Legacy VTK file of the C-alpha trace (Angstrom):
# vtk DataFile Version 3.0
C-alpha trace
ASCII
DATASET POLYDATA
POINTS 186 float
19.751 45.702 3.450
15.777 46.064 2.794
13.145 43.435 3.244
12.151 44.540 -0.538
14.419 43.811 -3.160
11.886 44.836 -6.269
13.036 41.571 -8.037
9.456 40.528 -7.872
8.119 43.611 -9.515
8.826 41.970 -12.687
7.224 38.458 -11.745
10.713 36.924 -10.988
12.257 35.510 -7.925
15.325 34.133 -6.831
15.496 30.396 -6.504
18.347 28.971 -4.039
20.956 27.633 -6.592
19.138 28.541 -9.980
19.266 32.059 -10.130
16.135 34.431 -11.122
13.108 32.352 -12.096
9.397 33.427 -13.163
7.160 33.121 -9.883
4.933 30.776 -11.622
7.761 28.276 -11.712
6.246 24.802 -10.167
9.063 24.983 -7.666
7.719 28.600 -6.338
4.212 26.982 -6.340
5.755 24.170 -4.171
7.639 26.480 -1.936
4.236 28.481 -1.516
2.270 25.067 -0.752
4.734 24.285 1.925
4.712 27.806 3.547
1.045 27.632 3.604
1.093 24.309 5.115
3.506 25.358 7.804
1.556 28.538 8.312
-1.951 26.618 8.953
-0.113 24.039 11.219
0.888 27.203 13.331
-2.551 28.292 13.284
-3.836 24.950 14.458
-1.387 25.155 17.118
-3.409 27.969 18.603
-6.145 25.369 19.055
-4.000 22.603 20.479
-3.648 22.025 24.292
-2.422 18.501 24.417
1.242 18.636 24.904
2.358 15.497 22.692
0.276 16.752 19.989
1.831 20.333 20.153
5.343 18.681 20.050
4.416 16.562 16.996
2.970 19.541 15.139
6.149 21.609 16.148
8.507 19.072 14.941
6.671 18.673 11.695
7.058 22.364 11.205
10.731 22.115 11.554
10.701 19.290 9.180
8.987 21.209 6.794
11.629 23.727 6.695
14.010 20.870 6.038
11.679 19.886 2.928
12.051 23.234 1.654
15.871 23.457 2.110
16.215 19.861 0.531
13.812 21.151 -2.482
15.699 24.281 -2.785
19.019 22.879 -2.826
18.309 19.907 -5.172
20.742 20.884 -7.439
23.425 21.331 -4.494
25.765 18.670 -3.260
24.155 16.628 -0.307
26.489 17.800 2.429
25.739 21.579 1.753
21.947 21.234 2.635
19.971 19.437 5.066
18.110 16.600 3.585
14.933 14.655 4.242
15.881 11.061 5.024
14.293 7.650 5.218
14.310 7.965 8.994
11.997 11.175 8.753
9.469 8.989 6.879
9.952 6.181 9.339
9.238 8.321 12.352
5.855 9.395 10.529
4.948 6.090 9.638
5.903 4.803 13.339
3.467 7.399 14.722
0.844 6.628 12.163
1.047 2.869 13.077
0.499 3.531 16.961
-2.585 5.948 16.122
-3.997 3.335 13.440
-3.752 0.581 15.981
-5.865 2.729 18.472
-8.240 4.069 15.999
-8.959 1.222 13.541
-9.635 1.548 9.825
-12.534 3.460 9.109
-15.008 1.370 6.940
-16.566 4.558 5.133
-15.421 8.179 4.436
-15.203 10.683 7.726
-16.487 14.250 7.135
-14.006 16.696 8.253
-14.927 18.353 11.585
-16.009 17.573 14.919
-13.909 19.303 17.341
-11.980 22.451 16.316
-8.536 20.849 16.561
-9.884 17.893 14.296
-11.204 20.467 11.619
-7.794 22.116 11.701
-5.861 19.163 11.632
-7.978 17.934 8.452
-7.390 21.464 7.017
-3.586 20.702 7.398
-4.098 17.537 5.683
-5.835 18.855 2.485
-3.122 21.622 2.344
-0.878 18.996 2.581
-2.178 16.847 -0.378
-1.772 20.210 -2.404
1.921 20.549 -1.341
2.138 17.009 -2.614
0.664 17.755 -5.858
3.021 20.639 -6.336
5.944 18.487 -5.688
4.817 16.187 -8.429
4.722 18.978 -10.642
8.212 19.966 -9.661
9.390 16.393 -10.698
8.766 17.230 -14.276
11.215 20.391 -14.137
14.188 18.786 -11.776
14.976 15.982 -10.027
14.858 15.835 -6.097
15.302 13.532 -3.543
12.574 11.089 -3.600
12.329 11.111 0.361
10.483 14.440 -0.165
7.584 13.085 -1.999
7.305 10.019 0.537
7.485 12.540 3.706
4.807 14.654 2.247
2.745 11.778 1.187
3.018 10.006 5.026
2.278 13.353 6.369
-0.919 13.951 5.033
-1.704 10.353 6.493
-0.364 11.142 9.602
-2.636 14.585 9.824
-5.749 12.252 9.066
-5.133 9.863 11.676
-4.335 12.882 14.045
-7.661 14.630 13.123
-9.479 11.368 13.804
-7.856 10.677 17.250
-8.705 14.556 18.156
-12.078 13.441 18.067
-11.926 10.080 19.641
-9.920 11.838 22.830
-13.232 13.746 23.529
-15.831 11.280 22.269
-16.918 13.036 19.106
-18.154 10.559 16.854
-17.290 10.632 13.001
-19.579 11.611 10.613
-20.052 9.666 7.472
-21.210 11.477 4.115
-24.894 11.158 3.515
-25.623 10.659 -0.206
-28.728 12.359 -1.065
-30.884 10.358 -3.691
-28.545 7.221 -3.581
-30.413 4.045 -3.202
-27.911 1.656 -1.921
-28.567 -1.895 -1.661
-27.146 -2.109 1.816
LINES 1 187
186 0 1 2 3 4 5 6 7 8 9 10 11 12 13 14 15 16 17 18 19 20 21 22 23 24 25 26 27 28 29 30 31 32 33 34 35 36 37 38 39 40 41 42 43 44 45 46 47 48 49 50 51 52 53 54 55 56 57 58 59 60 61 62 63 64 65 66 67 68 69 70 71 72 73 74 75 76 77 78 79 80 81 82 83 84 85 86 87 88 89 90 91 92 93 94 95 96 97 98 99 100 101 102 103 104 105 106 107 108 109 110 111 112 113 114 115 116 117 118 119 120 121 122 123 124 125 126 127 128 129 130 131 132 133 134 135 136 137 138 139 140 141 142 143 144 145 146 147 148 149 150 151 152 153 154 155 156 157 158 159 160 161 162 163 164 165 166 167 168 169 170 171 172 173 174 175 176 177 178 179 180 181 182 183 184 185
């Protein structure tokens, strides 16, 4: 079997459980966004040395394959495809809560950046948001497990606090935006 099928030459691709569909279908866009997110997490791991954070990101990469399987198998019976569950979401929430307690709530917007680790984690966060928007579009085409959207939404929150924590761990101060020509009453 060859890696190329030539099916895509006409702008179509195979969607698990649905047959051939156009490559600009919202489901394919969502898969692409999830793939991009997983890839940028892999790139981010090249800049992370802290073992606990590496484990967290590696687990997320595996979870993203489960998100994709769940989305792809939306029209199939539950037992035939690995699904994202409320336990996946709760696990993210527990990690967020621990970090939030450590970091506190920022009082202003935070400019992405600081350390390489933080900058890459912020990049992961914004790509997660794009994946989330893609999933919202998919929801107008097919019904899918509502835990998928919850998981991706919490994931962006987790990546935000991980980025903030990466800076805090090495005492890099968070930067807030400067609004030029804005006369604040503060």
